[in-house]
N, C-alpha and C positions, 0 to 999 in steps of 0.2 A: 506494500499498499503507499502509494505517494504521502510525502509529509511536509507541509509548509507553516511557515511562522505565520502568529496568529497575537495578536499583540492582546490584552485584557486588559480590564476596566483601571487595576494599580497601574498600568503602564508597564507592567513585565511581560517578554517574548515568549512563547510556548512555542513547541515543535505542534499540530494537529493532523490527522486524516486529510485529507484530500480525494473529496467522492464528485459526481458526475451525476442529474440526474436519470432516474431509470437503472441505477446500479442498485448495486445488493448489500447491504447493510449487516453483516456479523461480527460476528465476535466473544468471548466469553469473561463475564461474569465469577470474581470469586470471592471469597466472605472469610474470612478468617476471626474467626475467636477467637478470643485473647484465652491463652492456656489453659487449660481448666474449668473453663468457665463455658456457658451454653447461649445459645442466643435465642429467646422463644420468640415466632414472629407468626400472624397473620396473616402471612403470604409476600412473596415476593418477585417485582414485576419492572422490568424495563420495557421504557416509553422514548419514543423518538417522537423528538418536537421543534417544529417551524416555527420563530417567534418571533415577534416585531415587537421593539420597546420606544418607547419615547422617552426622551432626556429630558422630556417637563415634568412626562408624569413617570417617574423611576419606580420600578418595583411591579408595572402595572404591565403582563405583557399581553399582546393575541397572540390567541398559538391557529396558526391557517396550517399547520397538519401535526394529528396527533396520530399516532398509531401505539399499540400497546399490547405486549410479549409476555403473559402471567409466565415466571419460571419455575415459581413452586407453591404448594398448597400450604397450608395454616402446618405446624409443626414444629420441632429445635432443629438447631445445628448446633453440633457439640465438636465438632473438628473442619479444614478446612472444605470448603463446597465450590466445586467449578459446576455454571448455569449456559451450558452456550443457547447463544440466541443468534436469530435471523430474522431481517426485514427483507423480503423481494421483492425489486425491483419499484423500490421507493421513487414517489415523482415528488421530485423538490424541485418547482417550478423555478424559483428566485435564486441569484445568489448570493453569500455570505455578505454583508456589507456594513462598516464603522463608519458612522459620520457625525458630522454635528450634533444634529439633532435626533436620529435615529441611529435605532441598529437591528439590524437582520443577524439570526444566526440560527444555526443548526442544531441539536443537542443531543445527549443520550441519556437519559436521566435515571437510574437507578436505585427504589423504592423497596426498604426491607418497613415492614407494615407491623407495629410493635403495639395496637391501641394505646393503654395511661400512658407507656412509657415512651413513648414518642417516638415520633418513623425515623427512619436511619437514611439519607438520601446522598446522594451518589452525582457528578455530572461529568461530563465528556463532553467535550465540542467539538466540532470538525464544521469544515470547509467547504463550502459545494461549489463549484465552477460549472458554468452548461454553454460548452462551445459549439459553435455553428459555422455552418461552412458560408464563405462571402455570397452577398446575394449574385443572381444571376444577373442580370437587370440593372445598373449602375449608371443611370444615364446624369449628364450634367445637369445644374441648378442655375434658376438663375432669380433676382430678386432686385423687386428693384424698390426707390424710394424720394420721396421730397417735397417738395414746397409747391404749388402746380407755378406753372410759367416763372418760378426762379430758382430754384434749384432741383439735379436729379441727380441723386447714387444709384449706382448697378455694381450689385455685387454679382459674381458668378463663380460656380464652383465644378473643376472639371468632375467630381463623382455626386450623389442626392444620398446615398448615406457613407457614414462611416463609422469604421471602430474608432473607440478612445482611446488607442495608444496611436493613433495616424494624429491625434490632437498631443500630446499628452511630450513635452518635453521641459526640462528638470521641474518639472510640479506644476508647472504655469501653462495657461490655455492659451494658444495659439492660432490659427486657422493660415494651414502653409500654402495651400495651393489654392487662394481666393485673390480675385484683385477686382480693384476696385477704378469703376473713372468716373472722375465729378464734374460737371456741365455747368455753369453758369450761362444763366437768359441772362440778355439785358433788356 
């Protein structure tokens, strides 16, 4: 599995798995009780969540994808136990994004339900990138603005559709293949 860097909220950078939409997401969840102790639980489950968080509304997530797999029925765990899981051909329509006002993330959430003792929850982030083929038809594009009988500005671009990498140079936005024609009328 390919790993990429992801910057966490605290500024720390971690390596996380990279996936595309329609890929299988599989793994193992290992539970290690303290030596000589048991973990009583009301069930173990893993959830695959796609979430959007608005930074102005911190702590409240909008879940746009939610899949659940039950890993264990209620019981007790006395020693290390491993639970394999798989989510087949998961549709992840949006790419992971971390912006100034919003964050879109995908996460695996493992929950050990324990009633009054409080549930034990663990999270594992992963990144989604969806790659697509370039458009087959990409005609030139022309735009004209101005003040009637006074000023006319024309913009003409070689393509009507651009990839973000066509524009990004040193983290600043530039128009790279457009030109401008300015005509002043008397």
